[in-house]
C-alpha positions as CSV (number, residue, x, y, z in Angstrom):
1,M,-89.1,96.8,-133.6
2,V,-91.2,95.9,-136.3
3,T,-94.3,94.0,-135.1
4,Q,-95.1,91.2,-137.2
5,D,-98.9,91.9,-137.9
6,A,-97.5,95.6,-139.6
7,A,-94.7,93.8,-141.7
8,A,-97.2,91.3,-143.0
9,G,-99.0,93.6,-145.1
10,P,-102.1,92.5,-146.9
11,Q,-102.7,89.0,-147.3
12,A,-102.8,87.1,-150.7
13,P,-106.4,86.0,-151.8
14,D,-107.6,82.7,-150.8
15,R,-107.5,81.2,-154.6
16,R,-104.2,82.1,-155.2
17,V,-103.0,81.1,-158.8
18,P,-99.4,79.5,-158.7
19,E,-97.1,80.0,-161.7
20,R,-96.6,77.0,-163.8
21,E,-94.8,76.1,-167.1
22,A,-96.7,76.3,-170.0
23,W,-97.0,73.7,-173.1
24,T,-95.2,74.9,-176.1
25,A,-93.3,73.7,-179.1
26,P,-90.5,75.0,-181.0
27,G,-91.2,77.8,-183.4
28,V,-88.7,77.5,-186.1
29,P,-90.2,74.2,-187.4
30,V,-93.8,75.5,-187.2
31,L,-92.8,78.8,-189.0
32,V,-91.1,77.0,-191.5
33,L,-94.6,74.9,-192.0
34,G,-96.7,77.6,-191.5
35,V,-95.1,79.9,-194.5
36,G,-95.0,76.3,-196.6
37,L,-98.9,75.8,-195.9
38,L,-99.4,79.6,-196.8
39,L,-97.6,79.1,-200.2
40,A,-99.1,76.0,-201.2
41,G,-102.6,77.4,-200.5
42,C,-102.3,80.4,-202.6
43,A,-101.0,78.2,-205.3
44,L,-104.0,75.9,-204.7
45,V,-106.4,79.1,-204.8
46,I,-104.5,80.5,-207.9
47,L,-105.0,76.9,-210.1
48,G,-108.5,76.9,-208.9
49,L,-109.4,79.9,-210.3
50,A,-107.5,79.6,-213.2
51,A,-109.0,76.0,-213.8
52,G,-112.0,75.4,-215.6
53,R,-115.6,74.8,-214.2
54,G,-116.2,71.5,-212.7
55,A,-115.6,69.6,-209.4
56,G,-112.0,69.9,-210.0
57,R,-112.0,73.7,-209.3
58,V,-113.9,73.5,-206.4
59,A,-111.9,71.0,-204.9
60,L,-108.5,72.9,-205.5
61,F,-110.0,75.9,-204.2
62,V,-111.7,74.2,-201.0
63,A,-108.1,72.7,-200.3
64,G,-106.1,76.2,-201.0
65,V,-108.4,77.9,-198.5
66,A,-107.9,74.8,-196.1
67,L,-104.2,75.6,-196.3
68,L,-104.3,79.3,-195.7
69,I,-106.3,78.7,-192.9
70,A,-104.0,76.3,-191.3
71,G,-101.0,78.2,-192.4
72,Q,-102.6,81.2,-190.5
73,L,-103.2,79.4,-187.4
74,A,-99.7,78.1,-187.4
75,V,-98.3,81.7,-187.8
76,R,-100.3,82.9,-185.4
77,G,-99.3,80.7,-182.5
78,L,-95.8,81.6,-182.8
79,T,-94.7,83.5,-179.8
80,P,-91.3,85.5,-179.6
81,V,-90.0,85.7,-176.1
82,V,-87.3,88.0,-175.3
83,A,-84.5,87.4,-172.4
84,G,-85.6,89.0,-169.4
85,Q,-89.6,89.0,-170.2
86,A,-91.9,85.9,-169.7
87,R,-95.1,85.3,-172.0
88,V,-98.1,84.1,-169.7
89,V,-100.6,82.0,-171.7
90,Q,-104.4,82.8,-171.3
91,L,-107.0,80.6,-172.9
92,F,-110.6,81.9,-172.6
93,G,-110.0,83.4,-169.1
94,R,-108.2,80.7,-167.8
95,Y,-104.6,80.7,-166.7
96,R,-102.6,78.1,-168.8
97,G,-99.1,78.4,-167.8
98,T,-96.1,80.8,-168.2
99,V,-93.2,80.6,-171.1
100,R,-89.8,81.8,-169.6
101,D,-87.5,80.0,-172.2
102,P,-86.3,82.7,-174.7
103,G,-86.3,82.0,-178.3
104,L,-89.6,81.7,-180.6
105,R,-91.9,79.1,-179.4
106,W,-95.4,77.8,-180.4
107,V,-98.3,77.7,-178.2
108,N,-102.4,78.0,-178.9
109,P,-103.1,80.0,-181.2
110,F,-106.2,81.1,-179.8
111,A,-104.6,81.8,-176.4
112,R,-103.8,85.4,-175.4
113,R,-100.2,85.7,-174.6
114,L,-99.6,88.7,-171.9
115,T,-96.0,90.3,-171.5
116,V,-94.4,90.8,-168.3
117,S,-90.9,91.7,-167.4
118,T,-88.8,89.8,-165.1
119,R,-85.9,92.5,-165.4
120,I,-84.6,93.9,-162.0
121,R,-86.2,97.3,-161.2
122,N,-85.5,100.2,-159.3
123,Q,-88.4,101.9,-157.3
124,E,-88.0,105.0,-155.6
125,S,-90.6,106.3,-153.5
126,A,-92.1,109.7,-153.4
127,Q,-90.5,112.0,-150.7
128,A,-93.0,111.8,-147.3
129,K,-93.1,113.9,-144.6
130,V,-93.8,111.8,-141.4
131,N,-93.6,112.1,-137.7
132,D,-91.1,110.1,-136.4
133,A,-91.4,108.1,-132.9
134,D,-90.4,111.4,-131.0
135,G,-93.2,112.9,-132.9
136,N,-90.7,115.4,-134.9
137,P,-91.9,115.8,-138.5
138,I,-89.3,114.3,-140.7
139,E,-89.0,114.0,-144.7
140,I,-87.8,110.5,-146.1
141,A,-87.7,108.7,-148.8
142,A,-86.4,104.8,-150.3
143,V,-85.3,103.0,-153.2
144,V,-86.6,99.5,-153.4
145,V,-84.6,96.8,-155.8
146,W,-87.3,94.2,-157.1
147,H,-88.3,91.8,-159.9
148,V,-91.3,89.5,-160.2
149,R,-90.8,86.5,-159.3
150,D,-94.1,84.8,-159.8
151,T,-95.8,85.7,-163.1
152,A,-99.0,84.3,-162.2
153,A,-99.5,86.5,-159.1
154,A,-98.2,89.4,-160.4
155,L,-101.2,89.2,-163.0
156,Y,-104.1,87.5,-161.4
157,S,-103.3,88.4,-157.6
158,V,-103.4,92.0,-157.9
159,D,-105.0,94.6,-160.3
160,D,-101.6,96.7,-160.9
161,F,-98.8,95.1,-159.5
162,M,-96.4,98.1,-160.2
163,Q,-99.0,100.2,-158.6
164,F,-99.1,97.7,-155.9
165,V,-95.3,97.8,-155.3
166,T,-95.2,101.8,-155.1
167,I,-98.1,102.1,-152.5
168,Q,-96.6,99.2,-150.5
169,T,-93.2,100.5,-150.5
170,E,-94.3,104.2,-149.2
171,T,-96.6,102.7,-146.8
172,A,-93.7,100.6,-145.2
173,V,-91.4,103.7,-145.5
174,R,-93.9,105.4,-143.7
175,H,-94.5,102.8,-141.1
176,I,-90.8,102.4,-140.3
177,A,-90.2,106.5,-140.0
178,S,-93.0,106.8,-137.3
179,V,-91.7,103.5,-135.2
180,Y,-88.1,104.8,-134.9
181,P,-86.7,108.1,-133.5
182,Y,-84.8,110.3,-135.7
183,D,-81.7,110.7,-133.8
184,S,-80.8,108.7,-130.4
185,R,-79.1,111.8,-128.9
186,G,-76.7,109.4,-127.1
187,S,-79.0,107.2,-125.4
188,G,-78.0,104.2,-127.2
189,A,-81.4,103.1,-128.8
190,V,-82.1,102.3,-132.5
191,S,-82.3,105.5,-134.5
192,L,-83.0,106.5,-138.2
193,R,-79.7,108.1,-138.5
194,D,-77.6,106.2,-136.2
195,N,-78.6,102.9,-137.3
196,A,-79.1,102.9,-141.1
197,E,-78.2,99.1,-141.5
198,E,-80.5,98.1,-138.9
199,I,-83.3,100.3,-140.7
200,T,-82.5,99.2,-143.9
201,R,-82.9,95.4,-143.1
202,Q,-85.9,96.0,-141.5
203,L,-87.3,97.9,-144.3
204,S,-86.2,94.9,-146.9
205,V,-88.1,92.7,-144.4
206,E,-91.6,94.7,-144.4
207,V,-91.7,95.7,-147.7
208,A,-90.9,92.2,-149.0
209,A,-93.6,90.9,-146.6
210,R,-96.1,93.5,-148.4
211,V,-95.3,92.7,-151.9
212,E,-95.6,88.7,-151.2
213,P,-98.8,88.6,-152.8
214,A,-98.3,90.3,-156.3
215,G,-95.3,87.9,-156.7
216,V,-92.5,90.2,-156.3
217,R,-89.0,89.4,-154.6
218,V,-87.3,92.5,-152.8
219,I,-83.6,92.1,-153.6
220,E,-82.3,95.5,-151.7
221,S,-84.0,98.7,-149.9
222,R,-82.0,101.9,-149.1
223,L,-83.1,105.3,-147.5
224,T,-82.4,107.9,-150.4
225,R,-83.3,110.9,-147.8
226,L,-83.5,111.5,-144.4
227,S,-83.7,115.1,-142.9
228,Y,-85.9,116.9,-140.5
229,A,-88.8,118.9,-142.0
230,P,-88.0,122.5,-142.9
231,E,-89.9,123.8,-140.3
232,I,-87.8,122.5,-137.7
233,A,-84.9,122.1,-139.4
234,Q,-83.0,125.3,-138.0
235,A,-83.9,124.4,-134.0
236,M,-82.8,121.1,-134.7
237,L,-79.7,121.8,-136.1
238,R,-78.8,124.2,-133.2
239,Q,-79.5,121.9,-130.8
240,Q,-77.3,119.1,-132.8
241,Q,-74.5,122.1,-132.7
242,A,-75.2,122.3,-129.0
243,D,-75.0,118.6,-128.3
244,A,-71.5,118.7,-130.1
245,V,-70.0,121.6,-128.5
246,V,-71.1,120.0,-124.9
247,G,-69.3,116.6,-126.3
248,A,-66.3,118.8,-127.2
249,R,-65.9,120.2,-124.0
250,R,-66.4,116.8,-122.1
251,R,-63.4,115.6,-124.4
252,I,-61.3,118.7,-123.6
253,V,-62.1,118.7,-119.7
254,E,-61.1,115.1,-119.6
255,G,-58.0,115.3,-121.2
256,A,-56.9,118.5,-119.4
257,V,-57.5,116.9,-116.1
258,G,-55.5,113.9,-117.0
259,M,-52.6,116.1,-118.3
260,V,-52.6,117.9,-114.8
261,Q,-53.0,114.7,-112.8
262,L,-50.0,113.3,-115.0
263,A,-48.0,116.7,-114.5
264,L,-48.5,116.2,-110.7
265,E,-47.2,112.7,-110.3
266,R,-44.1,113.5,-112.5
267,L,-43.1,116.4,-110.3
268,Q,-43.5,114.5,-107.3
269,E,-42.0,111.1,-108.5
270,E,-38.7,113.2,-109.7
271,A,-38.6,115.4,-106.7
272,V,-38.4,118.7,-109.0
273,V,-40.2,120.9,-106.4
274,E,-41.8,120.4,-103.1
275,L,-45.5,122.3,-103.3
276,D,-48.0,122.1,-100.2
277,E,-52.0,122.4,-100.7
278,E,-52.3,125.4,-102.1
279,R,-49.8,126.1,-104.1
280,K,-51.1,122.4,-106.1
281,A,-54.6,124.0,-106.4
282,T,-53.2,127.0,-107.9
283,M,-51.0,125.2,-110.1
284,V,-53.9,123.0,-111.0
285,S,-55.9,126.0,-111.6
286,N,-53.5,127.7,-114.2
287,L,-52.9,124.3,-116.1
288,L,-56.6,124.0,-116.7
289,V,-57.1,127.5,-117.8
290,V,-54.3,126.9,-120.2
291,L,-55.3,123.6,-121.4
292,C,-59.2,124.3,-121.6
293,S,-59.0,127.9,-122.7
294,E,-60.1,128.7,-126.4
295,Q,-57.8,131.5,-127.0
296,A,-54.1,131.6,-126.8
297,T,-52.8,132.5,-123.2
298,Q,-50.1,135.0,-121.7
299,P,-47.9,133.6,-119.5
300,V,-47.0,135.8,-116.5
301,V,-43.2,135.4,-115.2
302,N,-42.7,135.6,-111.6
303,A,-39.1,137.1,-111.3
304,G,-39.5,137.0,-107.2
305,S,-39.5,133.9,-105.4
306,L,-41.6,131.0,-105.1
307,Y,-44.1,132.6,-103.1
308,Q,-43.9,136.3,-103.9
């Protein structure tokens, strides 16, 4: 089993920034207002330039410039939010909230708006070579399905949350591969090959615990590659073939013994023929040879009496 300390992974920083909703205003009215201010400002500047000298010209020019600045600020604060994405609002280096509602929104024009994708992603780990619990080198890889749950943690708790997920996924895959053997070999113990559901469940739990500080939620994880390393693949293949042959032989012998036992019981019940112990032993030997042989047997017909 995976230990609690190993599955916990890296710890979140003490001063973690939780995600919260940012203040926004509807963007379409602000867009109309901003365009109107820009047009009005341009008109006043043109009138001021065309007017004669005097205080009226200066007033028109100053008013036009003020309207242009106000319109520019109104347009600058417009923030389009696409479905499947979120905008993290940051003002002077401080986190001010996250905008998740899709559409055109207006925020503080001096704030910085960082785009974070909240869509579901597939993260496939690189093929890793690691020793299993028995010390055999194996090649293993996995795919993890995840998405960003907390945008603030994704940006402020780790340096690069995508690289963080990649590294922690590979670390979890290596740890799982080193805890369990590749094959149980009939012992009934949990193994990578024979207990795929249990292994993937343990992998999902460990990956989720490792990437939790980055505000990432793991949806599913699956092993995409699991095999012995090339240097021992042939030897392990021969071992598996030998185990298969032994298992098949065991099944054949068990079936043959049952058939012989059934034949002797039927002969005795129906009184077809009386056999002494020596003839029973001969009959059992002949039947086992016929039933357990890999090649077709050729019967020998005895034309004499039963004992000749």
